[in-house]
N, C-alpha and C positions, 0 to 999 in steps of 0.2 A: 884191215885187221880182222880176223875171224873172231867170233864170239862163241866160247865153249861153256863147259860146265866145270865149276870148281870140284875139288876133291870132296868137299862136304855135301855135294849134291846140288847146290844152288847155282844158278846161272851167274856167270861173271859179267853179264851184260850190265852197263852202268845203269844206275837207277834214273828214273825220269825225273827231272827237276822238281815236278810238282810232288811226287812221292817224297824225295829227299826233304823238301820244305816241310811237309806235313810231319814227317818223323822227327825233324828237328824241333818243331813247335812241341810235340808231345814229350820229347826228351826234356826240353827246357821246363815245361810245366810239371814234369815229374820231379825234377831236380828242386824246383822252388817249393812244391807242396812238401816234399821231404824236409825242407828247411824251415818253412813257415806255416804249413797247414793251408787248407783251402781258402779261408777267409782273407788271410793276409797275403796271398799270392795275387798280385796285380796283373792285369792283362798286358799292360805296357811293359812290365818287367819281363813277362814271358817272351813278347815279341823281341825285346832287346837281347835277352839271352840266347834266343833262337837265331838271332842276326837276320830278322826278316822285318819288313815294314808292318805296321799295325794293320793296314788295310789288307795286306796279304794274309795275315793270321785270321781276320775276319772272314775272308773268302773260304777258309777251310773250316772254321769254327765260328759260326755267326753269333755265339754268346759265350760268356765265361762258363755258364752252366754246362753247355754242350761239350766244351773242352774238358772240364773237370769230370763229367760223366765217363768220358773215354779214358781219362787218367785212372779212375777207379777201376774201369774194366780191365785195363791192362795190368795194373799193379796187382789187383785182387787175383787175376788168373795166374799170375806168377806165383803168388803165395799158395793158391790152391793146388797148382802143379807141384810145387815143392813138398807140401804135406801129402799129396796124393802118392808120390813116388815112395815115401817112407811107408805109408799105409799099405801098399801093394808089395812091400818087401818081404823079407824072410822074418820068421819069428812067429810066436804065438799070437793070437789076438790081443791078449793082454799086453804083450811086449810091443806090439805094433801101435796099440791104442796109446800107451804111454809114450812111445817114441815119436809118433806123430803130433800128439798134443804138445810135447815138449819142443818139437821143432818149430811149431807156430809160436810158442811162447818165447823161445830164444830169439827168433827172427824179429818178433815184436820188440824185444828189449834192445836189439841192435839198431832198429830203426824206429825209435820211439815216436817221433813226430809224425811220420807217415802212418804207423800203426794207429795212432790216435785219430789222425784224419779219416782213415778208413773205417773207424769203428764208432767213435764217440763225438767228434767235433759237430757242433750245430751246423747244419747245411741246408740247402734249398731242397725242395721235394724231389727234383729230378735226381740229384745226387743221392739222396736217401734211398730211392728206388734202386739205383745201381748197388749200393751197399747191401741192401736186403738180398740181392742176388748173390753176392759175395757170401753173405751169412749162410745162405741156404746151400751153396756149393760145398762149403766146409762141413756143414751138418751131415750132408750126404756121404762124405768120406768117413765120418765117424760112425754113421749108421751102418755102412758096408761092414766095418770091422765088428761092430757089435752083433750083426746078424751072423757073421762067420762064427763068432764066439758062442752064441747061442746054439747054433747047429752042432758044434763040436762039444757041447756040454760044458764049456768053460765058464760061461756067463748064464745066470738064471734068466728064465723067460721075463720079458719086459716090453714096454712100449718103446720100440727101436727109435721112432721119430722123436719122442719126448726126451729120451736119453741123449740123442745127438744134439738136440736143441739145448739141453742143460749143459753139455760140455761146451758148446760154443758160447752160451751165455756166461758160464763161469770164466772162460778165458777172456771174453770181451769185457764184461762188467768187473770181474775181479782183478784182472791184470791190466788190459789195455786202457780201460777208462781212466784209472788213476794216474796213468803215466804223465799226462800233461800237467798234473798238479805236483808230480814228483814227490808223491807221499813216501817213498822209499828212498832214503837219502843216499844210499850207497849202491854200487853195483852188486855187492854181496847180498844186501838185503832184498834188491829187486830179484836176483837169482833165487833167493830162498822163497820168496812170495810165489814166483812162477812155479818152482818144484812142489810147493804145498798145494797149489791149485791143480796141477797135473795129477798129483797123488790122490786128492779129493775126487777128481773126475774118475780115475781108475777104480777107486773104492766104490763109488756110486754104481758103476756099471757092473762090477764084479760081485756086488752083493755082500 
């Protein structure tokens, strides 16, 4: 049987067993972190969910921290890509700043446990380093919009890096951080809190 290329451009060659097992482990870890957070995700449960032996899991990821670092990288990049697509879309800098910040906030509300794990859950230093990379990537997206707004005369002159960091800080600390405590008792209250934070960020940048 010949091996060709699928319509989406990917090879339809069967994945190597090693690759498939590694992907299964990562998928299982993401699923469990989204349900329980990093601390309460047990490595035995990851192996069981992935349908692999514990020894097999450790061949790919020698420690739980290494596995969780990769989970952070994969999930964070997915979020960065989603926000980046909106930031690069149509509209004025103000519109795109509001839309991209709102997208982040709305996705965080939909996946509250994962959002909290990526932002605020106490974690090992290795995982925290991966989360800082995530934070910086998000800030750069907002910085780019702010720079465009300044160039077009839509935003006043400002420290772009400081403004980007403040937006991320507002979203992380004002919205995502309290999610695990469920400070906002209803979906409507959480939505209103998210809208208020996004509006605050846009006002701060727009002067």
